[in-house]
N, C-alpha and C positions, 0 to 999 in steps of 0.2 A: 335077246337084244333089248337094251333099254331105250325107251321112248320118252321124249320130253312131255311132262304133264301139261295139262291145260292151265292157262292163266285166265283171270277174269278182269274185265275192264268196265268201269262204270259207263253206262250208256242208257239212252232213252229211245224207245221206238215210237215214232210219231207219224200221224197222218198230217199232211199239209196240203190243202186243196185236194186235187185228185191224184196225189202221189203219196208214197210212204217212204221213210228212210230211217236209218239209224243215226242218232244225234250224239255227238261227243263234246265234252268240254276239252279244249286243247290241253289243259294241265292234267287231265285224267288219262291221257294217252301214254303208252310206254315211251320212254325218252327217245328211242330211235324213230318213233313215228310222230314226234312233235315237230319235226321239220320235214319239208317236202323231200320226196325221194322214194327209192325202191322199198324201203321198210314200210313206209306209210301205205303205199299202193298194195303191197302184199298183205298187210294187215286187213285193209278194207275188203280186199278180194276174199280173204278167208272168212271174215265176218258175214259177208253177203252170200258166199258159197260159189265163187267163181275162180277161174274159168271152169265151166261145166259143160263137157261135150254132150251131155243129155239135155242141156238147156232147161233144166228144171230147178236148179239151186236148192235141192233137197237138203244138202248138208250146210245150210246157212240161213240167214235171215231174209234173203231175197225172195221175191215172189214170181220170178221167171218172166217179168215184163220190164220194159224200160222205166215204167212208172214206179217200180218197187225195187229197183236195183241201184240204190243211192245211199251215200253217206254224207254227213254234214259235220263240220267242225265249227264250234263257236268259241270265241275268246273275248276278253275285255278289250275294247278298242283303245289304241294309243293315238288314234287319229282325232284331231280336234273336232268337236261337234257331233261325235258318234258314240254310241253306247257299246256296240259289239262289232267284231269282225266276223264275217260269215263266209266260210269256204265250202264249196260243194264239189263232190266227186261222183261222176256217173260211171258205174262199174259195168263193163261189158259182161253179158251173161255167159257167152261161150268162148270168148277170146281173152287172151292174157293182156288186158288193157284197162286202165282207168283214165277217163277223159276229164281233164281239168279246164277245158277251153271255154266253158260257158257257165251260166247260172241255171238254177231251177226256180222258175217263178212260183210254182206251187209250194215248194219247200221254203221259199222266202217267207211264206205265212207262218210255217212252223218255226222259222228262225226268230221271228218276232216274239212268239209265245215262249219258245225255249229260253230266250234271253232272260225272261222273268222267272221261269221254272228253275233255271240254273243259278239264280242268285246274282246275275250281272247287273240288275237294275236296282238302284238305291231304293230302300223300303219307303223313303219319304215321298217317292213319286208314285207309289202304288195305292193311291186313294181310290175309293169307289168311283167308277166312271170309265174313262178310256185313258190308257197309258200309251204315250207316244214313244216308240222305240226307233231310234235312228241306227240303221244298219249299214255298215260298210261291206259291200259285196266284193270280196277280195279277188274272185276269179276275173271279174271284168272292171274292177275299180270304179264302181258306181254306188250311189246312195239310194237306199230303199227306206221308206218310212212306213212302219207298221203301226196301225192304231188298234191296240189290243184291249178288249174289255176286261176290267178288273173288278172283283168284288172281295172284300175282306182281305186285301193284300195278295190275292191269288188270281191267276188267269181264269176268267169265266169261260168255260169251254162248252157248256150246254146252252142251247138256245133254239130259236125257230127259223134260223136262216137256212134256206135250202139251196144246195149247189148241185146242179146237174152233173152226174158222174159220181156222186157220193150218195149212198143210200139213205143215211139218216141226217136230220137237221142238226145244226150246232150254232154256236155263237158266231156272229159276223165279225171278221177282221178286215179292215180296209187297208189296202196297200197302195202306196204311191211310189212309182218308179221314176226317180228324178233324172232328168237329162239322159234318157236311156239309150241314146245313139252310141254305138260302140266305136267311138273315135280312136280307140287304141289300135284298131286294125289299120292295115296299109291303106292309105288314101284319106283316112280320118274324116269320113263323110257319112251322113245318113244314107246316102245312095253312093256306094263305092265306085260305080261305073260312071257317075255323073248324070245318069238318066233316070227318069221315073219308070220308063219301060224300055226294055232292050229286046233285040232278037237274040235269043240264046241258042247257039248251035250245040247240039248234043250228039257227039259222034255215035253213029250206028242207030240213032233213034229219030232225029229230025231237028228242025228249028222251031222254037216256040217263043211267043211273046212272054216276057218275064219281068216282074218287078223284084229287084234285089235290094234288100234293105238291112241295116244293122241297128235296129232298135229292139232292145230287150235281148234278142239273140239274132245273129245273122240268119236271114230267112230268104228263100227263093220262092216267090209266088208265081204260079202259072194258072191259066184258065182251065177249068175242069174239061170243058168241051174240046179243047185243043189236044187233050191226051185221052179222049174217049170216055170221059166220065160225066156224071150229072151233078156231082157235089152232094148227093144224098146217100152216098155209099156208107156202109158200116164196116167195122174192122174185117169181118170175114170175107167181104168182097175183094179186099186187097191182100190181106195177110195170108190167104190160102192160095195165092197166085204167085208162084215163084218168078214167073216172067215179068209180072207187073212190078214186083219188088226190085228186080234187077234193073228194070227201066228207070224206076225212081232213083236208084242209087247212081245211075249214069247222069241223071238230071242234077242230082246233088253235087257230084264231082265236077260237072261242067260249070255249075253255079259257083262252087268254091274257087275254081280257077279264075273265073271271070271277076269275082269279087276280091281277088288277091289274097284269099285266106290260105291258099296252098300254091306251091310253084309247079308241082308235078302231080299227075293223077295218082301216083303211088302214095303220096303223102295223105290222101284221104283216109287210108286205113288207120292212120294214127290220129285222126280227127273225126271220130264217128258222131260225136254229139252235136257238132256244128259243121255247116249250116243246116237248118231245117228246110224241108221241102213241104209246101202246102199248095193245095189247089182250091180255087174259088169259083163260085157260081152265083147267079142271081137267086133270090128267094124261091123256094118250092116247097110243097107239102112233102113230108116224109115221116116215117116212124122211127123214133130213136131206139137205141139198143135196149132200153128198159121197157119198150112197148108204148111209151108215151107218144101221142100224136103231136107233131110240130106243124103248125100251119104257116104257110108262106107269109101270111099277114103279121106273124109274130116276130119276124126277123128282117134285118136289112140285107143280109146275104148269107150264103153257106160257105163254110170253110172246113176242109179236112187236112190234117197235117201228119207228117211222119216223124217219128223219133226213134233213133237207133235202128233204122232200117225197117220199122213196122208202123202201120197206121195207128195213131194214138186213139185210145178208147174215148177220150173227151177232147181236151185241148191243153197243151203245155202252157203254163203261165207266161213264160217268156215269149212264146209264139203269139199269145194273146196281146202282149205289148206291141209286137210287130204288127199285128192285125189292126189294133186301135190306131197306131201311128199312121200306117199306110192308108187307112180309111179316111183319116183326117186331111190327107193331102190330095187335092183334086188331080186326077189324071193317072194315078196308079191303078193297077189291075184290081186291087182290093176296093178302092174307091169307086171305080167304074162298075164293079159287080154289085155294089151297094146303091147304084143309081146315080153316082157322080155328085158334083157340087161340094160345098163346104159343110163339114159336120164336126162336132166335137164329142159325139157319143155314137157308138155303133153296137148293135145287138146282132150277134151272128149265131147260126145254127151249126152245131158240131155233132159227132155221132151219139153223144149221150144226152143232148138237149140244146140249151142255149146259154149264152154268156154275154153280159153287157160290159163294155169297156169304154172309158172316157179318155180322151187325149187332147192336150193343148199344144197345137202346132202353129208355127208362124214362119213367114218368109222374110229374110233379111239379106239385102244385097244379093238377091238371086238364089240364096241357099236356104233350104228348109231346115228348121230347127224345131225339135219337140222339147217342150219344157218338162212335162211329166205325163205319165199315163197312170190312170187310177182304175182299180177293180176291187171287188169284194171276194174274199175266199173264207175259209174256216180252217181250224187246226185242232187237233186233239191228241193228248198223250194216250198211246195204246198200251204201253208197258214200260216200266222203268226198273232198273237194277243193274245187272252186269251181263255183258256178252262174254262168252268163253271161246277161246281159240287155242289150238296147240301152241305151246311156247316156242317151238322152232319153226313156226309157219311164216315168220316175217323177219 
């Protein structure tokens, strides 16, 4: 029996922030995958090694975590005032599903650097210093500005910027998420329910205070103490507890319904990437997953967040946008955990260490508006060349 040979596709494997993904130029993809649809989904699943009932992704580029099961497409932007269009796919590890419903804030860093690597930025702009890359985030129709260091016309990747959750230092890339409220969703508001805090009824679990916000990515925040945690937990405390994961999924589904992201609980299975669920707590001493001691005096609050059904090893970039935004608005659970009051910068503790996020928020005619959220990350090319997949796999 004859089998289709493998084909090879130009690709770059990159770390962006605390995530990794396979990056493609749109024009390098096979014709069938240059447009949204089944062929593109199947191609990316095969590249990553999903769906895998063993949840290991051995036969692909994925790393068997939500942070490493990702693909990115970049193309020259036709949108005025932007350099590139950036499209992100979150590939389910063990299910036959690719989620296009949100952005990856960490890989947004890689998108800025890859735009230069891939030749999308005019050489005239690549003078020594910092190159400003204006990115159109196509999943959520938002602008991200990446300030990428450049030396001799190339991305400066090495440096001394340290990012908790990443082992080695690298060059700092500053990201600005402009007008990050996801007003494309039903309700078109930073707070879809119209409230800073709601009583969220979760069938079979209970009723909890919750802040539901659509900045960066739709996120449901609850108090750690209300669900039996301290906010100092590491991955193993949550991810090895099936009952806890099932409860968090029920909270996520209830939040998605309340925010108008889905109409029935069954729809949550086709929207695994959003919303995120995070729990917050006031500052406390703890030991990060690296063994680093974090003092309560170092942070404004503690945050733990789940991605694709598991507690994240650090913090998703988009969730950090939601944290920074909510912290800047007096009265949200995030703001209250940080001590309340007005603030434009917050430093929070996560399982791998700490992260500082700035947010510019204001109130106009009774509605809160966030102008931009700023944070620093880093990115690095890990490998470049071609990925290979069986020719009949998409």
